[in-house]
BALUM-149963 format. One record per residue: residue number from 1; residue in three letters; x, y, z of N, C-alpha, C, CB in turn. Coordinates in steps of 0.2 Angstrom, whole numbers. Glycine has a CB too. Example, Ala and Ser with C-alpha at 12.3 -4.5 7.8 and 13.67 -1.06 7.14 Angstrom:
+-----+--------+-------+-------+-------+-------+-------+-------+-------+-------+-------+-------+-------+-------+
: num : residu :    nx :    ny :    nz :   cax :   cay :   caz :    cx :    cy :    cz :   cbx :   cby :   cbz :
+-----+--------+-------+-------+-------+-------+-------+-------+-------+-------+-------+-------+-------+-------+
:   1 :    Ala :    66 :   -28 :    39 :    62 :   -22 :    39 :    66 :   -16 :    39 :    57 :   -22 :    45 :
:   2 :    Ser :    64 :   -11 :    35 :    68 :    -5 :    36 :    64 :     0 :    39 :    70 :    -3 :    29 :
+-----+--------+-------+-------+-------+-------+-------+-------+-------+-------+-------+-------+-------+-------+
***
This chain:
+-----+--------+-------+-------+-------+-------+-------+-------+-------+-------+-------+-------+-------+-------+
: num : residu :    nx :    ny :    nz :   cax :   cay :   caz :    cx :    cy :    cz :   cbx :   cby :   cbz :
+-----+--------+-------+-------+-------+-------+-------+-------+-------+-------+-------+-------+-------+-------+
:   1 :    Met :    49 :     6 :   -46 :    49 :     0 :   -42 :    56 :    -3 :   -43 :    44 :    -4 :   -45 :
:   2 :    Lys :    59 :    -3 :   -49 :    65 :    -7 :   -50 :    71 :    -4 :   -47 :    67 :    -7 :   -58 :
:   3 :    Ser :    70 :     3 :   -45 :    75 :     6 :   -41 :    77 :     3 :   -35 :    74 :    14 :   -40 :
:   4 :    Ile :    72 :     1 :   -31 :    74 :    -2 :   -24 :    77 :    -9 :   -26 :    67 :    -3 :   -20 :
:   5 :    Val :    74 :   -13 :   -31 :    77 :   -19 :   -32 :    84 :   -19 :   -34 :    73 :   -23 :   -38 :
:   6 :    Leu :    86 :   -14 :   -39 :    93 :   -13 :   -41 :    97 :   -11 :   -35 :    93 :    -8 :   -46 :
:   7 :    Ala :    95 :    -6 :   -31 :    99 :    -4 :   -25 :   100 :   -10 :   -20 :    95 :     2 :   -22 :
:   8 :    Leu :    95 :   -14 :   -19 :    96 :   -19 :   -14 :   101 :   -25 :   -17 :    89 :   -22 :   -12 :
:   9 :    Leu :   100 :   -26 :   -24 :   105 :   -31 :   -27 :   112 :   -29 :   -26 :   103 :   -32 :   -34 :
:  10 :    Met :   113 :   -23 :   -26 :   120 :   -20 :   -25 :   123 :   -22 :   -18 :   121 :   -13 :   -26 :
:  11 :    Leu :   119 :   -23 :   -13 :   121 :   -25 :    -6 :   125 :   -32 :    -6 :   116 :   -25 :    -1 :
:  12 :    Pro :   130 :   -32 :    -3 :   134 :   -39 :    -2 :   129 :   -44 :     0 :   140 :   -38 :     2 :
:  13 :    Gly :   129 :   -50 :    -3 :   126 :   -56 :    -1 :   119 :   -56 :    -4 :   125 :   -56 :     6 :
:  14 :    Leu :   116 :   -51 :    -7 :   109 :   -52 :   -10 :   110 :   -54 :   -17 :   106 :   -45 :    -9 :
:  15 :    Ser :   105 :   -58 :   -19 :   105 :   -60 :   -26 :    97 :   -59 :   -28 :   107 :   -67 :   -27 :
:  16 :    Leu :    96 :   -60 :   -35 :    89 :   -59 :   -37 :    85 :   -64 :   -34 :    89 :   -60 :   -45 :
:  17 :    Ala :    87 :   -70 :   -31 :    83 :   -75 :   -28 :    81 :   -72 :   -21 :    87 :   -81 :   -27 :
:  18 :    Asp :    84 :   -67 :   -19 :    81 :   -64 :   -12 :    76 :   -59 :   -13 :    87 :   -60 :    -9 :
:  19 :    Cys :    74 :   -57 :   -20 :    69 :   -52 :   -21 :    63 :   -56 :   -23 :    71 :   -47 :   -27 :
:  20 :    Leu :    57 :   -53 :   -21 :    50 :   -56 :   -22 :    46 :   -50 :   -25 :    47 :   -60 :   -16 :
:  21 :    Arg :    41 :   -52 :   -28 :    36 :   -47 :   -31 :    29 :   -50 :   -30 :    38 :   -45 :   -38 :
:  22 :    Ala :    24 :   -45 :   -31 :    17 :   -47 :   -31 :    13 :   -41 :   -34 :    14 :   -48 :   -24 :
:  23 :    Asp :     8 :   -43 :   -37 :     3 :   -38 :   -40 :    -4 :   -40 :   -39 :     5 :   -37 :   -48 :
:  24 :    Gln :    -9 :   -37 :   -43 :   -16 :   -39 :   -42 :   -17 :   -46 :   -44 :   -20 :   -34 :   -46 :
:  25 :    Glu :   -13 :   -49 :   -47 :   -14 :   -56 :   -49 :   -13 :   -61 :   -43 :   -10 :   -58 :   -55 :
:  26 :    Asp :    -9 :   -58 :   -38 :    -6 :   -63 :   -33 :   -10 :   -62 :   -26 :     1 :   -61 :   -32 :
:  27 :    Gly :   -15 :   -57 :   -26 :   -18 :   -56 :   -20 :   -23 :   -50 :   -20 :   -13 :   -56 :   -14 :
:  28 :    Glu :   -24 :   -47 :   -14 :   -28 :   -41 :   -14 :   -25 :   -36 :   -10 :   -35 :   -43 :   -12 :
:  29 :    Leu :   -27 :   -30 :   -12 :   -25 :   -23 :    -8 :   -32 :   -20 :    -7 :   -20 :   -19 :   -12 :
:  30 :    Lys :   -35 :   -20 :    -1 :   -42 :   -17 :     0 :   -42 :   -12 :     5 :   -47 :   -23 :     2 :
:  31 :    Phe :   -47 :    -8 :     5 :   -48 :    -2 :     9 :   -55 :    -2 :    12 :   -46 :     5 :     6 :
:  32 :    Ile :   -55 :     0 :    18 :   -62 :     0 :    22 :   -63 :     7 :    24 :   -62 :    -5 :    27 :
:  33 :    Gly :   -68 :    10 :    23 :   -70 :    17 :    25 :   -77 :    17 :    28 :   -69 :    22 :    20 :
:  34 :    Val :   -79 :    23 :    31 :   -86 :    24 :    33 :   -88 :    31 :    30 :   -86 :    24 :    41 :
:  35 :    Ala :   -94 :    30 :    27 :   -97 :    37 :    24 :  -104 :    37 :    27 :   -96 :    37 :    17 :
:  36 :    Asp :  -106 :    42 :    29 :  -113 :    43 :    32 :  -115 :    37 :    36 :  -118 :    44 :    25 :
:  37 :    Gly :  -111 :    35 :    40 :  -112 :    30 :    45 :  -112 :    23 :    43 :  -119 :    31 :    48 :
:  38 :    Asn :  -111 :    22 :    36 :  -111 :    16 :    33 :  -104 :    13 :    31 :  -115 :    15 :    27 :
:  39 :    Arg :  -102 :     8 :    33 :   -95 :     5 :    31 :   -95 :     3 :    24 :   -94 :    -1 :    36 :
:  40 :    Phe :   -90 :     4 :    20 :   -89 :     2 :    14 :   -82 :    -1 :    13 :   -91 :     7 :     8 :
:  41 :    Thr :   -82 :    -6 :     8 :   -75 :    -8 :     6 :   -74 :    -7 :    -1 :   -75 :   -16 :     8 :
:  42 :    Gly :   -67 :    -7 :    -3 :   -65 :    -7 :   -10 :   -59 :   -10 :   -11 :   -65 :     1 :   -12 :
:  43 :    Glu :   -56 :   -10 :   -17 :   -50 :   -13 :   -18 :   -46 :    -9 :   -24 :   -50 :   -21 :   -20 :
:  44 :    Phe :   -40 :   -10 :   -24 :   -36 :    -7 :   -29 :   -35 :   -13 :   -34 :   -29 :    -4 :   -27 :
:  45 :    Gly :   -36 :   -12 :   -40 :   -36 :   -17 :   -45 :   -29 :   -17 :   -49 :   -41 :   -16 :   -50 :
:  46 :    Glu :   -25 :   -12 :   -48 :   -18 :   -12 :   -51 :   -13 :    -9 :   -46 :   -18 :    -7 :   -57 :
:  47 :    Phe :    -8 :   -14 :   -44 :    -3 :   -12 :   -40 :     3 :   -17 :   -41 :    -5 :   -12 :   -32 :
:  48 :    Glu :     9 :   -14 :   -39 :    15 :   -18 :   -39 :    18 :   -18 :   -32 :    19 :   -16 :   -45 :
:  49 :    Val :    21 :   -24 :   -30 :    24 :   -24 :   -23 :    31 :   -27 :   -25 :    20 :   -28 :   -18 :
:  50 :    Ser :    37 :   -24 :   -22 :    43 :   -27 :   -23 :    46 :   -28 :   -16 :    48 :   -23 :   -28 :
:  51 :    Leu :    49 :   -34 :   -14 :    52 :   -35 :    -8 :    58 :   -39 :    -9 :    47 :   -39 :    -3 :
:  52 :    Cys :    64 :   -36 :    -6 :    70 :   -39 :    -6 :    73 :   -39 :     1 :    75 :   -35 :   -11 :
:  53 :    Met :    75 :   -45 :     3 :    78 :   -46 :    10 :    84 :   -51 :    10 :    72 :   -49 :    14 :
:  54 :    Asp :    87 :   -51 :    15 :    93 :   -55 :    16 :    91 :   -61 :    20 :    99 :   -51 :    19 :
:  55 :    Lys :    92 :   -67 :    17 :    91 :   -73 :    21 :    84 :   -74 :    23 :    96 :   -74 :    27 :
:  56 :    Gln :    79 :   -72 :    20 :    72 :   -73 :    21 :    70 :   -70 :    28 :    71 :   -80 :    21 :
:  57 :    Glu :    74 :   -65 :    30 :    73 :   -61 :    36 :    69 :   -55 :    35 :    79 :   -60 :    41 :
:  58 :    Leu :    63 :   -54 :    37 :    59 :   -48 :    35 :    62 :   -42 :    38 :    52 :   -49 :    38 :
:  59 :    Lys :    65 :   -42 :    44 :    68 :   -36 :    47 :    73 :   -33 :    42 :    71 :   -38 :    53 :
:  60 :    Ser :    76 :   -37 :    38 :    81 :   -34 :    33 :    78 :   -32 :    26 :    86 :   -40 :    32 :
:  61 :    Ala :    72 :   -32 :    26 :    68 :   -31 :    19 :    68 :   -24 :    17 :    61 :   -34 :    19 :
:  62 :    Gly :    68 :   -23 :    11 :    66 :   -16 :     8 :    60 :   -18 :     4 :    72 :   -13 :     4 :
:  63 :    Ile :    55 :   -14 :     5 :    49 :   -15 :     2 :    47 :    -8 :    -2 :    43 :   -17 :     7 :
:  64 :    Glu :    44 :    -9 :    -8 :    41 :    -4 :   -12 :    35 :    -6 :   -15 :    46 :    -1 :   -18 :
:  65 :    Val :    30 :    -1 :   -14 :    23 :    -2 :   -17 :    21 :     3 :   -21 :    18 :    -3 :   -11 :
:  66 :    Ile :    18 :     2 :   -27 :    16 :     7 :   -32 :     8 :     5 :   -33 :    20 :     7 :   -39 :
:  67 :    Val :     4 :    10 :   -32 :    -3 :     9 :   -33 :    -6 :    13 :   -38 :    -7 :     9 :   -26 :
:  68 :    Lys :   -10 :    11 :   -43 :   -13 :    15 :   -48 :   -19 :    18 :   -45 :   -14 :    11 :   -55 :
:  69 :    Thr :   -20 :    24 :   -43 :   -26 :    27 :   -40 :   -32 :    26 :   -44 :   -24 :    34 :   -38 :
:  70 :    Ala :   -32 :    26 :   -50 :   -38 :    25 :   -54 :   -41 :    18 :   -54 :   -37 :    27 :   -61 :
:  71 :    Ser :   -37 :    14 :   -51 :   -40 :     7 :   -50 :   -44 :     6 :   -44 :   -34 :     2 :   -50 :
:  72 :    Ala :   -45 :    11 :   -40 :   -49 :    11 :   -34 :   -56 :     9 :   -36 :   -49 :    17 :   -30 :
:  73 :    Asp :   -59 :     4 :   -33 :   -66 :     2 :   -35 :   -69 :    -1 :   -29 :   -65 :    -4 :   -40 :
:  74 :    Thr :   -75 :     2 :   -27 :   -79 :     0 :   -22 :   -86 :    -3 :   -24 :   -81 :     6 :   -18 :
:  75 :    Gly :   -87 :    -4 :   -31 :   -93 :    -7 :   -33 :   -99 :    -2 :   -34 :   -95 :   -13 :   -29 :
:  76 :    Asp :   -98 :     4 :   -32 :  -103 :     9 :   -32 :  -100 :    15 :   -37 :  -104 :    12 :   -25 :
:  77 :    Gly :  -103 :    15 :   -43 :  -101 :    20 :   -48 :  -101 :    27 :   -46 :  -106 :    20 :   -54 :
:  78 :    Gln :  -106 :    30 :   -42 :  -105 :    37 :   -39 :  -100 :    38 :   -35 :  -112 :    39 :   -36 :
:  79 :    Arg :   -99 :    33 :   -30 :   -93 :    34 :   -25 :   -87 :    33 :   -29 :   -94 :    28 :   -19 :
:  80 :    Asp :   -86 :    29 :   -33 :   -80 :    28 :   -37 :   -78 :    34 :   -41 :   -80 :    22 :   -42 :
:  81 :    Ser :   -83 :    37 :   -44 :   -82 :    43 :   -48 :   -79 :    49 :   -43 :   -89 :    46 :   -51 :
:  82 :    Glu :   -82 :    49 :   -37 :   -79 :    54 :   -32 :   -72 :    52 :   -30 :   -84 :    54 :   -26 :
:  83 :    Leu :   -71 :    46 :   -29 :   -64 :    44 :   -27 :   -59 :    46 :   -32 :   -64 :    36 :   -25 :
:  84 :    His :   -61 :    45 :   -38 :   -56 :    46 :   -44 :   -55 :    54 :   -45 :   -58 :    43 :   -50 :
:  85 :    Gly :   -60 :    58 :   -43 :   -61 :    65 :   -44 :   -56 :    69 :   -40 :   -68 :    67 :   -43 :
:  86 :    Glu :   -56 :    76 :   -42 :   -52 :    81 :   -39 :   -52 :    81 :   -31 :   -53 :    87 :   -41 :
:  87 :    Asn :   -57 :    79 :   -28 :   -58 :    80 :   -21 :   -54 :    74 :   -17 :   -65 :    80 :   -18 :
:  88 :    Phe :   -54 :    69 :   -20 :   -51 :    63 :   -17 :   -44 :    61 :   -20 :   -56 :    57 :   -17 :
:  89 :    Phe :   -44 :    56 :   -24 :   -37 :    54 :   -27 :   -35 :    58 :   -33 :   -38 :    47 :   -30 :
:  90 :    His :   -39 :    62 :   -36 :   -37 :    66 :   -41 :   -33 :    63 :   -46 :   -34 :    73 :   -39 :
:  91 :    Val :   -35 :    57 :   -49 :   -31 :    52 :   -53 :   -28 :    55 :   -59 :   -35 :    47 :   -55 :
:  92 :    Glu :   -31 :    61 :   -62 :   -27 :    64 :   -68 :   -21 :    67 :   -66 :   -32 :    69 :   -71 :
:  93 :    Glu :   -21 :    70 :   -60 :   -15 :    74 :   -58 :   -10 :    69 :   -54 :   -17 :    80 :   -53 :
:  94 :    Tyr :   -13 :    64 :   -50 :    -9 :    60 :   -46 :   -11 :    53 :   -48 :   -10 :    61 :   -39 :
:  95 :    Pro :    -8 :    50 :   -53 :   -10 :    43 :   -55 :    -8 :    37 :   -51 :    -8 :    42 :   -62 :
:  96 :    Glu :    -3 :    39 :   -47 :     0 :    34 :   -43 :     1 :    36 :   -36 :     7 :    31 :   -46 :
:  97 :    Ala :     0 :    31 :   -31 :     2 :    32 :   -24 :     8 :    27 :   -23 :    -4 :    31 :   -19 :
:  98 :    Thr :    13 :    29 :   -19 :    19 :    25 :   -18 :    20 :    24 :   -10 :    25 :    27 :   -21 :
:  99 :    Trp :    23 :    19 :    -8 :    25 :    18 :    -1 :    32 :    14 :    -1 :    20 :    14 :     3 :
: 100 :    Glu :    37 :    17 :     2 :    43 :    13 :     3 :    45 :    13 :    10 :    49 :    17 :    -1 :
: 101 :    Ser :    47 :     7 :    12 :    49 :     5 :    19 :    56 :     9 :    20 :    50 :    -2 :    20 :
: 102 :    Thr :    57 :    11 :    27 :    63 :    14 :    29 :    66 :    10 :    34 :    62 :    21 :    31 :
: 103 :    Glu :    62 :     6 :    38 :    64 :     2 :    43 :    59 :    -3 :    45 :    66 :     6 :    50 :
: 104 :    Ile :    61 :   -10 :    47 :    56 :   -15 :    49 :    58 :   -18 :    55 :    55 :   -20 :    43 :
: 105 :    Arg :    54 :   -18 :    60 :    56 :   -21 :    67 :    51 :   -26 :    69 :    57 :   -15 :    72 :
: 106 :    Ala :    53 :   -30 :    73 :    48 :   -35 :    76 :    44 :   -32 :    81 :    52 :   -41 :    79 :
: 107 :    Asp :    38 :   -34 :    81 :    33 :   -32 :    86 :    29 :   -38 :    89 :    28 :   -26 :    83 :
: 108 :    Gly :    31 :   -42 :    93 :    28 :   -48 :    96 :    29 :   -53 :    90 :    21 :   -46 :    97 :
: 109 :    Asp :    23 :   -56 :    88 :    23 :   -61 :    83 :    23 :   -58 :    76 :    18 :   -66 :    84 :
: 110 :    Thr :    22 :   -51 :    75 :    22 :   -48 :    69 :    27 :   -43 :    68 :    15 :   -45 :    68 :
: 111 :    Phe :    27 :   -39 :    63 :    32 :   -34 :    62 :    28 :   -27 :    60 :    36 :   -36 :    56 :
: 112 :    Val :    32 :   -22 :    62 :    30 :   -15 :    60 :    35 :   -12 :    55 :    29 :   -10 :    66 :
: 113 :    Ala :    33 :   -10 :    49 :    37 :    -7 :    44 :    36 :     0 :    44 :    36 :   -10 :    37 :
: 114 :    Glu :    41 :     4 :    46 :    40 :    11 :    45 :    42 :    13 :    38 :    45 :    15 :    50 :
: 115 :    Gly :    38 :    18 :    35 :    39 :    19 :    28 :    36 :    26 :    26 :    36 :    14 :    24 :
: 116 :    Lys :    38 :    28 :    20 :    35 :    35 :    17 :    30 :    33 :    12 :    41 :    39 :    14 :
: 117 :    Leu :    24 :    36 :    14 :    18 :    36 :     9 :    18 :    42 :     5 :    12 :    34 :    13 :
: 118 :    Thr :    18 :    42 :    -2 :    17 :    48 :    -6 :    10 :    47 :    -9 :    23 :    48 :   -11 :
: 119 :    Leu :     6 :    52 :    -8 :    -1 :    52 :   -10 :    -3 :    59 :   -12 :    -6 :    48 :    -5 :
: 120 :    Arg :    -6 :    60 :   -17 :    -8 :    67 :   -19 :    -2 :    72 :   -19 :   -14 :    69 :   -15 :
: 121 :    Gly :     4 :    69 :   -21 :    10 :    73 :   -21 :    13 :    75 :   -14 :     8 :    80 :   -24 :
: 122 :    Met :    10 :    72 :    -9 :    12 :    73 :    -2 :    16 :    67 :     1 :     7 :    76 :     3 :
: 123 :    Thr :    21 :    68 :     4 :    25 :    62 :     7 :    26 :    63 :    14 :    32 :    61 :     3 :
: 124 :    Ser :    24 :    58 :    18 :    24 :    58 :    25 :    25 :    51 :    28 :    18 :    61 :    28 :
: 125 :    Asp :    27 :    50 :    34 :    27 :    44 :    37 :    21 :    40 :    38 :    30 :    45 :    44 :
: 126 :    Gln :    21 :    33 :    36 :    15 :    29 :    37 :    18 :    22 :    39 :    11 :    29 :    30 :
: 127 :    Pro :    16 :    20 :    45 :    18 :    13 :    47 :    13 :     8 :    44 :    18 :    13 :    55 :
: 128 :    Val :    16 :     2 :    43 :    12 :    -4 :    41 :    13 :   -10 :    45 :    13 :    -5 :    33 :
: 129 :    Arg :     8 :   -13 :    47 :     9 :   -20 :    51 :    10 :   -25 :    46 :     3 :   -21 :    56 :
: 130 :    Leu :    15 :   -30 :    47 :    16 :   -35 :    42 :    17 :   -42 :    45 :    23 :   -33 :    38 :
: 131 :    Glu :    15 :   -47 :    42 :    16 :   -54 :    43 :    19 :   -57 :    37 :    10 :   -58 :    46 :
: 132 :    Leu :    24 :   -62 :    38 :    26 :   -66 :    32 :    26 :   -73 :    34 :    33 :   -63 :    30 :
: 133 :    Thr :    23 :   -77 :    30 :    23 :   -84 :    31 :    30 :   -88 :    29 :    17 :   -88 :    28 :
: 134 :    Asp :    31 :   -94 :    31 :    37 :   -98 :    29 :    35 :  -102 :    23 :    39 :  -102 :    35 :
: 135 :    Asp :    29 :  -101 :    20 :    27 :  -105 :    15 :    31 :  -104 :     9 :    19 :  -104 :    13 :
: 136 :    Glu :    31 :  -108 :     4 :    34 :  -108 :    -3 :    29 :  -108 :    -8 :    39 :  -113 :    -4 :
: 137 :    Pro :    27 :  -102 :   -11 :    30 :   -96 :   -10 :    27 :   -92 :    -4 :    29 :   -91 :   -16 :
: 138 :    Pro :    30 :   -88 :    -1 :    28 :   -85 :     5 :    22 :   -80 :     4 :    33 :   -81 :     9 :
: 139 :    Val :    18 :   -79 :     9 :    12 :   -75 :     9 :    14 :   -69 :    14 :     6 :   -78 :    11 :
: 140 :    Leu :    13 :   -63 :    11 :    14 :   -56 :    15 :     7 :   -54 :    16 :    19 :   -51 :    11 :
: 141 :    Ser :     6 :   -52 :    22 :    -1 :   -49 :    24 :     0 :   -44 :    29 :    -6 :   -55 :    27 :
: 142 :    Gly :    -5 :   -39 :    29 :    -4 :   -34 :    34 :    -9 :   -29 :    34 :     3 :   -30 :    33 :
: 143 :    Ser :    -8 :   -23 :    37 :   -13 :   -18 :    37 :   -10 :   -11 :    39 :   -19 :   -20 :    43 :
: 144 :    Ala :   -14 :    -6 :    38 :   -12 :     1 :    40 :   -18 :     5 :    41 :    -8 :     4 :    34 :
: 145 :    Glu :   -18 :    10 :    46 :   -23 :    14 :    47 :   -20 :    21 :    44 :   -25 :    15 :    55 :
: 146 :    Ile :   -24 :    23 :    39 :   -22 :    29 :    35 :   -27 :    35 :    37 :   -21 :    28 :    28 :
: 147 :    Met :   -24 :    40 :    39 :   -28 :    46 :    41 :   -29 :    50 :    34 :   -26 :    51 :    47 :
: 148 :    Arg :   -34 :    50 :    30 :   -35 :    52 :    24 :   -33 :    60 :    23 :   -41 :    51 :    21 :
: 149 :    Leu :   -36 :    64 :    28 :   -35 :    71 :    28 :   -28 :    73 :    28 :   -39 :    74 :    33 :
: 150 :    Asp :   -23 :    69 :    31 :   -16 :    70 :    31 :   -13 :    71 :    24 :   -12 :    65 :    36 :
: 151 :    Trp :   -16 :    68 :    20 :   -14 :    68 :    13 :   -19 :    72 :     8 :   -13 :    61 :    10 :
: 152 :    Asn :   -23 :    76 :    11 :   -28 :    80 :     7 :   -33 :    76 :     3 :   -25 :    85 :     3 :
: 153 :    Val :   -34 :    70 :     5 :   -39 :    65 :     2 :   -46 :    67 :     5 :   -37 :    58 :     3 :
: 154 :    Gly :   -51 :    69 :     1 :   -57 :    71 :     3 :   -57 :    78 :     5 :   -59 :    66 :     9 :
: 155 :    Thr :   -54 :    83 :     2 :   -54 :    90 :     4 :   -57 :    93 :    -2 :   -47 :    92 :     5 :
: 156 :    Gly :   -59 :   100 :    -1 :   -61 :   104 :    -7 :   -69 :   104 :    -6 :   -59 :   101 :   -13 :
: 157 :    Asp :   -72 :   100 :    -2 :   -79 :   100 :    -1 :   -80 :   100 :     6 :   -83 :    95 :    -5 :
: 158 :    Glu :   -84 :   104 :     9 :   -85 :   104 :    16 :   -88 :    98 :    19 :   -90 :   110 :    18 :
: 159 :    Asp :   -93 :    95 :    15 :   -96 :    88 :    17 :   -90 :    83 :    18 :  -101 :    86 :    12 :
: 160 :    Phe :   -86 :    83 :    13 :   -81 :    77 :    13 :   -76 :    78 :    18 :   -77 :    77 :     6 :
: 161 :    Glu :   -74 :    85 :    20 :   -70 :    86 :    26 :   -73 :    85 :    32 :   -67 :    93 :    25 :
: 162 :    Asp :   -79 :    84 :    33 :   -83 :    83 :    39 :   -82 :    76 :    41 :   -90 :    84 :    38 :
: 163 :    Thr :   -78 :    74 :    46 :   -76 :    68 :    48 :   -82 :    64 :    52 :   -70 :    68 :    53 :
: 164 :    Asp :   -87 :    68 :    53 :   -93 :    64 :    55 :   -97 :    61 :    49 :   -98 :    69 :    59 :
: 165 :    Phe :   -96 :    64 :    43 :   -99 :    62 :    37 :   -95 :    56 :    34 :  -100 :    68 :    32 :
: 166 :    Ile :   -88 :    58 :    33 :   -84 :    53 :    31 :   -78 :    52 :    36 :   -81 :    55 :    23 :
: 167 :    Arg :   -78 :    46 :    39 :   -73 :    45 :    44 :   -66 :    47 :    41 :   -73 :    38 :    46 :
: 168 :    Asn :   -61 :    50 :    45 :   -55 :    51 :    43 :   -50 :    45 :    42 :   -51 :    56 :    48 :
: 169 :    Arg :   -51 :    40 :    46 :   -47 :    34 :    46 :   -49 :    30 :    40 :   -47 :    31 :    53 :
: 170 :    Val :   -45 :    27 :    36 :   -46 :    22 :    31 :   -42 :    16 :    33 :   -45 :    25 :    24 :
: 171 :    Asp :   -45 :    11 :    33 :   -41 :     5 :    35 :   -39 :     1 :    28 :   -45 :     0 :    39 :
: 172 :    Leu :   -32 :     0 :    28 :   -30 :    -4 :    22 :   -28 :   -11 :    24 :   -24 :     0 :    19 :
: 173 :    Glu :   -30 :   -16 :    20 :   -28 :   -23 :    22 :   -25 :   -26 :    16 :   -34 :   -27 :    25 :
: 174 :    Phe :   -21 :   -31 :    16 :   -18 :   -34 :    10 :   -16 :   -41 :    12 :   -12 :   -30 :     7 :
: 175 :    Glu :   -16 :   -46 :     7 :   -14 :   -52 :     8 :   -11 :   -54 :     1 :   -19 :   -58 :    10 :
: 176 :    Leu :    -5 :   -56 :     0 :    -1 :   -57 :    -6 :     3 :   -63 :    -6 :     3 :   -50 :    -8 :
: 177 :    Gln :     2 :   -67 :   -11 :     7 :   -73 :   -12 :    13 :   -70 :   -16 :     3 :   -79 :   -15 :
: 178 :    Leu :    18 :   -70 :   -13 :    24 :   -67 :   -16 :    27 :   -72 :   -21 :    30 :   -65 :   -11 :
: 179 :    Gln :    30 :   -69 :   -27 :    33 :   -73 :   -32 :    40 :   -71 :   -33 :    29 :   -72 :   -39 :
: 180 :    Pro :    44 :   -76 :   -35 :    51 :   -74 :   -37 :    51 :   -68 :   -41 :    55 :   -80 :   -39 :
: 181 :    Tyr :    56 :   -64 :   -40 :    57 :   -58 :   -45 :    61 :   -60 :   -51 :    60 :   -52 :   -41 :
: 182 :    Ser :    58 :   -59 :   -57 :    62 :   -62 :   -63 :    65 :   -56 :   -67 :    57 :   -65 :   -67 :
: 183 :    Gly :    66 :   -51 :   -64 :    70 :   -45 :   -67 :    65 :   -42 :   -73 :    76 :   -48 :   -70 :
: 184 :    Gly :    69 :   -40 :   -78 :    65 :   -37 :   -84 :    64 :   -30 :   -83 :    59 :   -41 :   -85 :
+-----+--------+-------+-------+-------+-------+-------+-------+-------+-------+-------+-------+-------+-------+
***
């Protein structure tokens, strides 16, 4: 996480004041799926977000997100055990998922951040929709549609790979009150 902050601080005109951060204490990172025709929600209880931008312009931002996969919690012990196991997040082998922005562009009243998601050791493109308020401190919110099978999440068992049983698309939503980055 600190790598993106340090790299961005080396750019002319950026200072530590241009960098913001958030974690599970500052908001929520939740996911919505469908299994056996039933919608379920969950959240990640441990994550870190770093955002550095020039002159409070989101289009200039660099964003990095680190999520502890073992913190996935749906409130259902059996489902959570499966999520943490080898067929889904395989948290022992892949304890973190990361996402780093590569480009952010305006899209009407919101923004689209192109970025690279690394999940289960695989890295591929994953866009994220974003909004940033002018509040002090600002609130970053957004969403993404993640096709879980593109990252081998829910493989190794025929039932889990059946998209009629477990929908392939997982919706990710977040709302975070960003805090000044204090280094360290």
